[in-house]
Backbone bond lengths (Angstrom), bond angles and torsions (degrees), N, CA, C in turn:
res aa  C-N    CA-C-N  psi(-1)  N-CA   C-N-CA  omega(-1)  CA-C   N-CA-C  phi
1 M - - - 1.500 - - 1.388 109.25 -
2 T 1.256 124.26 129.29 1.420 126.87 168.62 1.438 111.02 -100.68
3 R 1.383 110.69 128.08 1.392 118.65 171.95 1.457 119.90 -99.67
4 T 1.251 126.80 156.03 1.412 127.15 175.53 1.594 110.58 -117.02
5 L 1.276 113.93 151.43 1.486 121.94 -179.16 1.527 108.33 -69.29
6 P 1.214 113.71 139.39 1.558 114.43 174.12 1.423 109.46 -73.18
7 E 1.279 115.85 166.89 1.505 119.44 176.72 1.537 104.95 -67.78
8 P 1.332 114.52 144.76 1.469 119.02 -178.49 1.544 108.55 -70.35
9 M 1.453 113.24 153.26 1.510 113.51 170.91 1.499 106.74 -85.37
10 L 1.248 114.97 133.74 1.501 123.22 -178.53 1.545 105.38 -99.75
11 A 1.334 106.88 146.45 1.451 120.00 178.90 1.508 112.19 -64.49
12 A 1.200 123.62 150.57 1.474 131.04 174.40 1.464 111.60 -135.88
13 P 1.341 115.75 136.90 1.511 119.72 178.15 1.472 108.51 -68.11
14 V 1.344 111.01 143.48 1.498 117.13 174.83 1.511 107.69 -133.71
15 S 1.291 119.84 156.86 1.433 126.18 -178.13 1.418 109.41 -82.01
16 D 1.337 120.23 -30.57 1.413 125.45 -178.60 1.527 110.00 -125.20
17 P 1.399 121.76 117.65 1.380 124.54 -176.73 1.498 117.98 -77.03
18 A 1.432 117.05 6.93 1.446 118.09 -176.09 1.451 106.71 -73.79
19 L 1.406 117.90 144.28 1.486 124.90 -174.83 1.530 105.95 -97.79
20 L 1.338 112.22 147.06 1.413 117.84 172.14 1.447 113.65 -70.82
21 P 1.495 120.00 148.95 1.397 123.00 175.79 1.458 109.68 -41.73
22 G 1.471 116.43 135.47 1.425 119.08 173.20 1.520 116.50 90.39
23 W 1.383 111.83 -12.26 1.486 117.27 -178.89 1.599 108.39 -96.93
24 A 1.261 113.23 157.56 1.545 120.38 170.69 1.481 106.95 -137.45
25 G 1.375 111.20 157.09 1.384 117.19 175.90 1.482 111.38 -163.08
26 E 1.321 118.90 169.73 1.416 117.51 178.00 1.647 105.35 -155.64
27 P 1.270 114.04 146.97 1.430 118.07 179.22 1.541 112.86 -70.64
28 T 1.326 114.56 147.04 1.493 118.86 178.23 1.479 106.38 -115.88
29 R 1.326 120.21 124.09 1.390 126.76 -175.71 1.621 106.66 -106.09
30 D 1.287 116.69 -28.80 1.430 120.01 -173.64 1.512 108.95 -156.84
31 G 1.354 117.77 178.33 1.464 118.58 176.14 1.577 113.76 104.05
32 F 1.213 116.96 179.56 1.422 124.77 -178.76 1.434 107.98 -118.22
33 R 1.467 116.47 133.65 1.426 123.14 174.86 1.533 106.75 -82.29
34 A 1.352 117.38 128.76 1.410 120.57 -174.77 1.591 107.23 -144.45
35 L 1.359 109.75 156.20 1.500 122.93 175.45 1.483 104.79 -115.81
36 L 1.321 115.30 138.56 1.458 116.58 179.27 1.574 108.27 -131.68
37 S 1.295 120.90 135.38 1.404 117.14 171.63 1.539 110.05 -135.75
38 V 1.277 119.48 157.76 1.391 125.38 -179.87 1.585 103.20 -128.22
39 D 1.369 117.64 125.94 1.460 117.73 176.96 1.575 100.42 -149.20
40 A 1.405 111.41 125.70 1.504 122.63 -179.90 1.543 107.17 44.76
41 G 1.333 116.78 49.15 1.517 122.77 177.43 1.460 117.40 68.38
42 R 1.318 114.90 5.43 1.467 116.26 179.59 1.589 106.76 -100.89
43 V 1.324 116.11 124.32 1.432 126.52 -177.11 1.571 110.19 -91.75
44 V 1.216 120.97 130.33 1.417 124.87 175.79 1.610 105.74 -122.65
45 L 1.288 115.29 123.34 1.533 120.92 -176.54 1.554 103.10 -127.94
46 R 1.261 117.42 112.48 1.582 119.21 179.78 1.545 110.59 -135.81
47 S 1.318 112.69 161.56 1.440 117.66 175.76 1.521 108.52 -80.30
48 R 1.318 115.88 176.18 1.509 116.17 -176.41 1.476 107.58 -74.91
49 R 1.298 121.71 -12.74 1.545 126.73 174.06 1.426 113.98 -90.08
50 G 1.333 116.63 -10.01 1.527 124.49 171.24 1.568 109.33 101.94
51 T 1.297 118.76 6.70 1.421 117.47 170.85 1.541 117.58 -68.56
52 E 1.338 115.06 129.42 1.515 117.18 -176.13 1.537 109.73 -68.32
53 M 1.279 118.06 133.57 1.489 120.71 -172.27 1.509 113.21 -125.18
54 A 1.346 117.60 4.91 1.500 123.14 -177.46 1.523 113.15 -59.94
55 A 1.382 114.63 -40.99 1.458 120.14 -178.04 1.604 111.02 -65.71
56 S 1.276 114.05 -30.06 1.558 119.06 178.46 1.523 112.81 -80.65
57 F 1.352 121.19 -19.88 1.397 126.26 -178.15 1.483 112.33 -131.58
58 P 1.367 121.32 61.55 1.403 121.14 -176.65 1.492 113.94 -64.36
59 E 1.347 122.84 -25.54 1.411 122.79 178.79 1.530 111.77 -72.35
60 I 1.255 119.08 -28.79 1.431 121.27 176.74 1.538 107.51 -71.95
61 V 1.326 120.59 -44.13 1.495 124.11 177.36 1.572 111.33 -59.53
62 T 1.367 112.80 -42.90 1.476 115.45 -179.75 1.558 111.70 -61.93
63 G 1.361 112.38 -39.88 1.467 115.94 -174.76 1.648 106.14 -78.28
64 A 1.300 118.04 -28.59 1.543 118.87 -176.44 1.536 106.86 -73.55
65 V 1.222 122.32 -24.65 1.512 123.91 -178.00 1.565 106.33 -57.09
66 Q 1.286 115.62 -34.19 1.537 118.36 179.57 1.468 116.90 -71.95
67 L 1.376 118.33 -8.78 1.397 121.27 -176.96 1.592 109.95 -83.23
68 P 1.327 114.85 151.15 1.424 117.82 -178.33 1.645 113.53 -64.06
69 D 1.269 114.90 156.39 1.363 117.00 178.98 1.517 112.07 -61.54
70 A 1.322 118.30 153.95 1.452 121.42 175.29 1.579 105.95 79.47
71 T 1.140 121.62 18.76 1.438 124.03 -177.10 1.639 109.18 -93.12
72 A 1.250 119.56 135.81 1.476 120.65 179.24 1.486 109.40 -141.16
73 F 1.390 119.44 141.51 1.378 124.37 177.48 1.567 109.37 -131.71
74 D 1.287 115.34 145.98 1.452 118.83 166.08 1.446 108.01 -135.75
75 G 1.439 111.05 117.57 1.436 113.31 -175.59 1.608 109.67 -164.07
76 V 1.279 113.29 -166.69 1.495 122.18 175.73 1.529 109.60 -112.63
77 M 1.361 111.56 137.67 1.434 115.77 177.46 1.513 109.37 -127.35
């Protein structure tokens, strides 16, 4: 079964940076926003706009191959 990555959650401006109970966050000052998925040993690494990024970050792809199938991450690298 082939899975596709969900659309990334985009940041939204808020007037009060306080987080709701049970939520966590961190400021991002640099880096690349990326989504990663592993399905049947195949790693997909793309930007939030859908640009394929695996060729630019081969070390991440190499490490992600070791993750279990049906793994997905959305974060900054």
